[in-house]
C-alpha positions, 0 to 999 in steps of 0.5 A: 500499500502506498504511503498517505499521500504527502501533500494531504499531510502538508495541506493537513498541517498548515491549515491545522497549525499541527505538527506532523506528528500530531496529524499522524496521532489524530490517524491512530486516533482515529484507526483505535475509535473504528476498531483498527478497521480503516488502514492508515490510507483510510485513517487520514482522509478520514482526518483530513474530512474531519477538519473540512480538507477535501481529501477525493484529491488526494487519491484515484482509486475509486474504492478506497475514496468510498471506503473511505466514506464509506467510514466516516457516514458510521460516523452520526452529528451525534459523535460529532464533539468527537472529531478535532474542534474546525478551525475557529477564533475563539475557542470552542464552546460547548457543543448545543443540544442536538434535536435527534431525529428519526423517523416512525414505522411505517407500514406500506403495500401496493398490489402493483409494485415490487418488493424492492420499490417499497424498500428504496421508498424507505432508505429514500425516506430517510436519506429525504430527513438528511436533505430537509434539515441540510436545506431549511439550516442553510437558510437558516444560517443565510436568515440570520447572518444577513439579518445581524449583517443588513437588517431586518428588510435583508430580503429586499435590499440584499437577495437577487432580484430574479429571487425575490421575483420567483419566491414572489410567484410562488407564493401568490400561486400559494394565496391562489390555492388557498386548498392547499398546504403553504409553504409557509414561513418567511419568503426563503421558504420558497425557493430553490436550494441553488438559489441560496447558493446565489444569495451566499455570493451576492453576499460574500462580504457579509458571510468571509466572516465564517467562510473564510477561515474554511480551507476551501473559503466560501467555495467549500459551501458552494459544492457541498450545496451543488452537488447536494442539489443534483443528488436532492432533485433525482429523491424529489423526482421519485427515484432511488439514491447508489449505496455511494451517493446516499454516503455523500450526501451523509457525509457533506450534511456531517460537515454540514453540522460539523461546522455549525457548531463551530459557528453557533457562537457568532451566529444572532438570532435571525429578525423576524 
């Protein structure tokens, strides 16, 4: 087996401001945490991912990448506090209590669908919960940052006109068809996940105190939104995701939640 990629080690030590020995200690700790199942290279990929470093660029073997993603998928949000804290300007606060969602078991039957479709439906229902929480978490992040940076009128002054028009058109349609459940909430609830990225880009200076701390800066979040959008659209059109795609969704969600834990003390409550 080839050694741990030198570029990965260099990026990690430069990003974290630590020595190579510290990196190797983290690799050993990850292997111990996962029962020595990962190889040293795989553990190095996990360590990098936990530090918000895109490990994919240092590995060329698809099977090895999938194995790293599989190990990362085992580490849920409930264990996020065990991972190395993301870069931040202040000491890490005590992790806030997280709400855990569980799907209620339900028996579904259909006289003409094959059993595989019903199995896919249950699996995609679990994926949908992750997608739902991610998208609405990004919405709340935008609300909080722009409420503080721009003010209560942030939607009218900081959101691209085309995005505001889309939201208003959809709200008008809801009002005209009042017998249907409306999306509820404020205007940002009426736009697509790709529009959230447009708001982030237009207001890059407002988000820079958070995103500039990341190794890839704003691109870290932009790329995750773009990839999750593609997978979200597949689920939204009632088609199943491949196992590797499900692992990507889970990994990106975990990355996002871990980063939020570091940002929470700096995020002001959103203006109603």
